[in-house]
N, C-alpha and C positions, 0 to 999 in steps of 0.2 A: 927738674921734677922727677919724682919717682914714677917708673912705668910698671909698678906692680899692679896686679889685677885690681886690688882693692882701691888703690890710689887713682887709677885711670877711671874706674867706675864712679868714684866720688867726684870726678871732674866732668861727669857726663853732661850736666846741664850747661856748663860754660862752653864745652865743645860744641854742643848742639846749637847754641845761640850763634856762635861764630860761623858754623858751617851751614846753617840754614837761613840766617838773616831773619829769623822770626823770634819775637819775644812772646811766647805762648801765654805768659801771665796776663797780657793785656786783654785776653778774651775771657778770663775767669769772671763769672758774675755771681756765683753763689758758693756754697760749701761743696756742692757737686756740679752744679750747672756751669756751663760755659757757652758763649755765643758762637754756635757752630757756623751759622751762615756768615757772620762777620769774618770768621777765620777763613772760610772758603772763598770769600770775595775780596780778601785783602790785597791781592795783586792787581785787581782791576782789569783783568783780561776778559773781554766779552767772548761769547761762544764763536762769533764770527771771526774775531781776532785769532782765537786758538785754531780755528780751521785753516786760516791763512798761514799761520806759523807751521802747521803740520803739512800743508800742501807744499810749502817751500822746501821741505825735506822728504817729500815723497811718501808721506804717511797719510792714511785714511782714504776715503772714497773707494773702499774695497768692494768686490762683487758680492751681491746677494743671490745665491744660487738655489734654485728649486730642486730638491732631491726627489725626482719623480718616481724612481724605482723604489726608493726607501719608503716613500709615501704609499705606493701601491702595496708594498709588503705589509705595512702597518694596517692599512685598510682591510686587508684580507683576514686580519686577526681581530678586527674591531667589530662591535655590534653594528647592525645595519644603520646606515646614515652617519656613522662615526668614522673618524680617521682624517684629521686635519692635514692640510698640505704642509710638509716640513721644508723650511727654508734654512739655508746655512750662510752665515756671514763669513766670508772667506778671508779672515785676518792674516792668513799665511802669505797674502799678497803684499804685506808691509815689508819694508827693506830687510829686517832681520828675521821675518817669518812668524810674527805673533802680534797680538793686540798690544803687547807691552811697549811697542814703539810709540804708541800714543802717550803713554806715561813718560817715557824717556825724552820725547821730543820737547816737552815743556820744561823739564828739569834742565836739559842742556841749553835750551834757549835762554832761560833765566840765568844760568851759571855764566854763560858767555856775556850776557848783557851787564852783569855785575862785576866782570873782570876776573872771575875765577880761572885758574890755569888748568883745572881738572875736576873730575867728578868721581865719587866713590859710592859704593853701595854694598850691603850685605844681602846676597841672594844666591840660592842654588838653582834658580829657575831661568826662564827665558828672559827675564828682565836684564840679566847681565849682558847677554848678547845685544839686546835692544839698546841698552845704555851706551855700550862702546860703539855700536853702529852710529847712533845719533851724535855721540861725542866726536867721532872722527869727522863728521860733516862740518863740525864747528871748530876743528883743530884743538880739541880739548884732550887731555890725558885721562886715562880711566884706571881705577883700581877696583877690582871685584873680589870680595871676600866670600868664599863658599864653604859650606859644611858638606864635606865630600865622603869622608872615610869613617868606618868603625875602628875600634882599637886594634884590629888585625890588619889594618891598612887596605881593606877591601872597599872599592868605590862602587856605588850603585851606578849601573850603566847609563841611565838617563842623565844623572848628574855629570858623569864623566864626559858624555856627549856635549853637554852645555859648557863644560870647561874647555873642550876642544874648540867650540865655536867662539867663545870669548877670546881665547888665545889666537885664533885665526884672524880676528879683527885687530889684534895687537894689544889687548888689555894686559895689565899686570894682574895676575890671579893669585890670591892668597888662599891656599886650601887648608881647611881645618878638619879635625875629627869631631864627632858628636859631642856637644857640650856647650857650656856658656861662653867659651872663648870666641865664638863667632862675633859677637858685638864688641867684645874687648878689642879684637884686632881691627874692627871697623873704626872704633873711637881712636885707637892709636894712629891709624892711617890718616884720619881726618885732622888730628892734632899735629902730626908731623909734616903733612903736606899743605895744609890750609885749603884743601879741595872742598868743593860743594858737596853736601850730603844729599845725594839724589835718592832719598828714601822712597820706597814704594808707597809710603803712607802720608806724604805731605799733601796740602791742598793742590799744589801744582800737578802732582801725579794723578790725583783723582779727576781734576778738571780736564786733563788730557783724555780721559776715557769718556767724558760726557759727549764728545763728538760721535762716539760709536753708537750710543743710544739714539742720538739725534738722527744719524744717518739711516739707522734701521727704520725709524718712523717715516722719514722722508722717502726712502726707497719703496717701502710698502705702499705708501699713498700713491706714488707716481706710477708704479708698475702693476699694482693689484687693486688700487682704488679703495683701500681700507687699511686700517691698522691691524697688526697681529692680535690674536686673542691672548697669546702668551709668549713670553721670551724666557728661554731656559738658559741659565748662566752657570758655568762651573764656578763653585764657591770654595775659596781657600781663605785668604786673608781679608776678604770683604771688599777690596777695591773694585773688582770687576762688577759686582752687583751695585755698589754705591754709585760709581761713575756712570754706568749704563742707565740706571734708573733715573738719575738726575738729568741725563740727556733726554730721556723720554719725557720727563716732566716739562723740560724747556721746549720740547716739540709739541706740547699739548696732548701727550699720549698717556695721561694718568690712568686711563681705564685698562691698560695692558697689564695682565697678570705677570708679575716678576717672580720667577721660580728659581731658587738656588738648587744646585745639584752637586753632591760630593760623592766620592768613592767611600764606601763603608769600610773603615779600618778599625772598627770597634775591637778593643782588646789589645791593640798595639800602642805603646807609648812612644811618642815621637822623640823624646829626649833620652830614650833607652838605647844604650850601645847594643844590647842584644837584639832589640826589635828593629833597629835602623835598617837592616838589609832583609828583613822578613816581609817588607812591603814592596809592591811592584809599582807604586805611584809615589812620586816625590812632591806632588802638589795636587790641589783639587780634591783633597780627602778630608775626612772628618777630624783627623788629627790637627788640622789647621782650622777647618770650617767651624767646628763647635766652639773651641776656645776663643777664636777671634769674634764670633758672634756674641758670646756671653761676656767678653771683656775686651773691647777693641784696643784699649790703651796699654796692652801688653807689648806694643810695637816698639821700634827703635826711635820714636819721636814722642815728646811729652803728651800730645793730643793727636790721636789717629784721625785722619780725615775720612777713613773708610769705616762706615758704621752701618753694617748690613741689616740689622734688625729694624732700622728705620724704613727700609725699602722692600724687604722680602714679603711676598704674599704667601709663598709656600716654600718648604725646604724638603727635598727628597734625597734619597741615597740610592746608589746602584753598586753592585759588587764588581770586583776586579775582572772576573771572567766575562761579565756582561760587556764591559768596556772593550776588552780585547776582541770579543766577538763582533761588536759594532765597528771597531777599527777595520777589521778585515771585510766586513760587509760594505762599508763605505768605499773601499777600494774595488771590490768585485762588482757591486751594483751600480756605483756612480763614477768609477774611474778616478776617484780622488784619494790619494794616499796622504793622510794627515796624522799628526802626532796625538798622544793620549789626552792632553788637557782638554781640548775642545770636544773630544769624543766622549768624555764623561757626560757632558751636557747632552750630546747626541743620543747616547744610550738612554738617558732619562726621557728625552723628547720623543724617542721612538715609542716608549710606553705611554707617555702623557698625551701624545697626539691621538691616541685611541679613545680618549675621554671627550675630545672636542668634535664638533660637527665637520662634515666634509668641506663645507664652505669656509671654515676657519683657517687661519694661518698660525702655525707654531714655528717660532724662529729660534734656531740655535745660534747663539750670539758670537761665537768665535771658532776659528780653527787655528792650528799652529803647524809650523813646519815639522817634518819628521827627519830622522837620521838614524844611523846605525844603532846607537845606544837607546834611542827612543822607541825603536821598532818593537812590536810586541813579541817577536821571536826572541830577541835579545833579553827582554824582560822575563819571559817564561823560562829561558835557559838559566838565567841567573837565579830565579826562584827555585828551580830544581837543585842547583848547586847548594842552596841554603836549606835544603831539606823540605821545601814546600812541595806538596803533591799537586800535579796538574792533571785534572780529570775532566771528563765530559758528563753532563747530567743536568740536574736542577741547580741553578746558581743560588737558590735559597739555602742550600746545604753548605755553602762556602763559609769558612771561618778564617778570617785574616791571619796570616802567619802560619797556618796549618795546611790549607789547600786553596787552589784556584780552580773554580768550576766553570768551564766553558759551556754555555747553554746547548743542549742537544736539539733544541728547536727554538726559533725566535719567539714563540708564544710564551716562553719562560722568562723573557726579559720583562721585569716588573720594577718600576720605580717605587721605593718604599717611602711612605710619608713619615716625616719627622714632626713631632709635636713641638711647635714653637713656644708654647706656654711655659714649659720648664726652663727654656733658654731665656725667656723674658724675666722670669723670676730670678734666675742665676745672675743676669746682668744687674738687676736691682740689688741683689745681695752683694755682688762684687763691688758695686759702686759704694755701698755702705762700708764694706770691709776695707777697701783701699783708702777711703777718706777717714777711716776710724770713727764712724758716726753711728749713733743709735737712730732708728726711724723717727723718733720724736724730735731729733735735732734738725730735720729738714724744713726748709721754707717752702712756701707755695711755688716759688720760682724753681727750686730744686725738683719739686714733684712734677711741675710742668715739663721740665727738661727730661726727666726720666720717662714721662709719658711719650714724648717725641722719640726718645731712644728706642722704646719697645713698640712703637706704632699702636698705642692704645690711649684711652682717655685718662684723665687724672683720677677718676673713680677707681679704675683698674689698679693704678699704682697705689692709691691709698689703701685698697684692700690687701694688696701684697705686703705693704709696709706694716699693716696691722697684724698680718699673720707672722711676719718676720719678727715683729716686736715682741 
C-alpha cells in the first residue's frame, strides 16, 4: 500500500476501526444525531469497576487540599461576606504527575485485555507520559507522536520537557513540526504496528476522568459536609470538563457550577508556524478550548466522547501573566510547586471565589507535576527570546504574542467571562456544514440532539436554525 499522505488519510476509517475496536456507525441515529450515551456505555464498565481498575495501578484517590493562605488573600480583595474557600485536587499525586493517568489507565487496561502489544497516541501534553507510565505497568509498548518544533527547529520548552519525560519512561517518541503531519504519523504507526489507538477522545478516556468528579463530590461531603458551589476546570480539548461533570452527575452533584477556564491566546493561530512559539502555554488555552467546544468532532476519532458544551455552566479566560503570577503565589503561599495546566484554573478560581460566599467551596479540579521546561522562568525566558515583552502592570493590557503582563497586584487578576451563546450557534452551524445539510433537512431527533449538545431546549435550537436558514 502507498504511504503517501493522501492515501494514508484515505484509509483513516479502516485504521481507526482496527485500532479502536469500535464501529462508530452503529451509534448514528439521524442525519446529525448519534446515540451519545450508548457510545459512552458500550464497554459496560461501571464506575465502581473503573475505580478498582485505577486503584490497581495507583491512580486516583488523590488529596483534596484546602488553600488557606490563597483563600485569605482572595477574601481580602472580595466584598464583605464574600470569598469562598479554595480547594485544590492534587492530581500531581498520580504516578506520572497529572490527571491524564485516569484516561491512560482505562486505555491500557482495555488494550491489554484485548491482546494488543502496544498503544499509540498523538499528544504534545501530559497524556504521553501518563500513557507510557500506565503501559509499562501492563508490559505494553508505547509510541507517542508529538508536535514539537517550528520550521526553524525550535522546540517549545514545555513540550520538550514532556518529550524528556516520555523518553525517560521508555516510549518511542516521534517528533514532528507544526502542521497536518501529526495525525498522518499516528495513522502510519497504528497501521504498521497494529497497536491500540489510545486516543484522548474515546469513551474509555472520558470514562477514566469520571472518577475524578465523583471523588471531588465524595471528599467534599465527607470532609466539609457539603458539595462545592463551583468546580473550575482547565479547558482545552473538552475531556477534562466532560469526564469531571459526568462524574459529578453520577455522584448526585448536578447542582455544582461547572466552570471552564482557558488561557486567552486570542490572535494567535495554533496551526501557524510563526505563532507556534509566540505562546507560552501549550494546552489549556483558547486555541484548543474554543474550536473543540464549537466542533468536538475535529479530533482523531470519528465521534469525540468529549463534548464540553453539554456540561459547561460558564466559560472564562485568564491571561498568561495571571497564570504565571498564580503559579508563583501557589509556591510561596502554600508551599506547592505545580505546573501551568492546573494553575490556569487556579488563576480563574482565585477571581471567581470572590463572587461566592465565605461558607462556599470552590474547587480547582487538578494540578500537574512541574519540571524544568514547564517552570514559568523557562517559559518567560523563551518568550523573551522570541521577541515577546515581559512586563509588570495590568494584565488586561496583555496581547498574546506581543507581551506578557505579570499583575502588579493580585486585585488585578480577573477572570473574563466568555459568552457561550455564540459558541452554541457555531456548533449548530458546524453540524450543518460538516453534514452538508440545510436547516430544513433536520428531523426532530436531530434537533433534540443539538439541544443536548448546546445544553439548551429544542425551541432555542429551532430559533437558531431559523436564523441560519
